C-alpha positions as CSV (number, residue, x, y, z in Angstrom):
1,M,29.7,5.1,10.5
2,A,32.6,7.2,11.8
3,S,33.5,8.3,8.3
4,L,29.9,9.7,7.8
5,F,30.5,12.0,10.8
6,R,34.2,12.5,10.1
7,V,35.1,11.4,13.6
8,D,37.4,8.7,15.1
9,P,35.7,5.3,15.5
10,K,36.3,5.5,19.2
11,T,34.1,8.5,19.3
12,V,31.2,6.5,17.9
13,T,31.9,3.8,20.5
14,R,31.6,6.5,23.2
15,W,28.4,7.8,21.7
16,A,26.9,4.2,21.9
17,A,28.2,3.8,25.5
18,S,26.6,7.1,26.6
19,G,23.3,6.4,24.9
20,R,23.6,9.1,22.2
21,I,22.9,6.4,19.7
22,S,21.7,2.9,20.4
23,S,23.4,-0.2,19.0
24,I,23.3,-3.9,19.1
25,R,26.4,-6.1,19.2
26,T,26.9,-9.0,16.8
27,P,28.3,-12.3,18.0
28,G,31.6,-11.2,16.6
29,G,31.6,-8.0,18.7
30,H,30.8,-5.5,16.0
31,R,28.2,-2.8,16.6
32,R,25.2,-2.3,14.4
33,F,23.2,0.9,14.3
34,R,19.7,1.7,13.1
35,E,19.7,3.6,9.8
36,S,16.9,5.9,11.1
37,E,19.0,6.9,14.2
38,V,22.1,7.5,12.1
39,R,20.1,9.8,9.7
40,A,18.6,11.6,12.7
41,L,22.0,12.2,14.2
42,L,23.3,13.4,10.9
43,L,20.5,15.9,10.7
44,G,20.9,17.0,14.3
45,E,17.5,15.7,15.3
46,P,16.8,13.8,18.5
47,S,17.1,10.0,18.0
48,E,14.3,7.5,18.7
49,S,16.2,6.3,21.8
50,T,16.3,9.8,23.3
51,P,13.4,10.5,25.6
């Protein structure tokens, strides 16, 4: 996902930690993001998780 936004992977980790985009963690520790939220963030729209 970081490559889509042209940012460092740690930036995406910070976004998830701050609630900018929601994620779930796999048993292996990887993060998974909803496609709809990624698309909304790419378009600059508020995500579903943002009140």
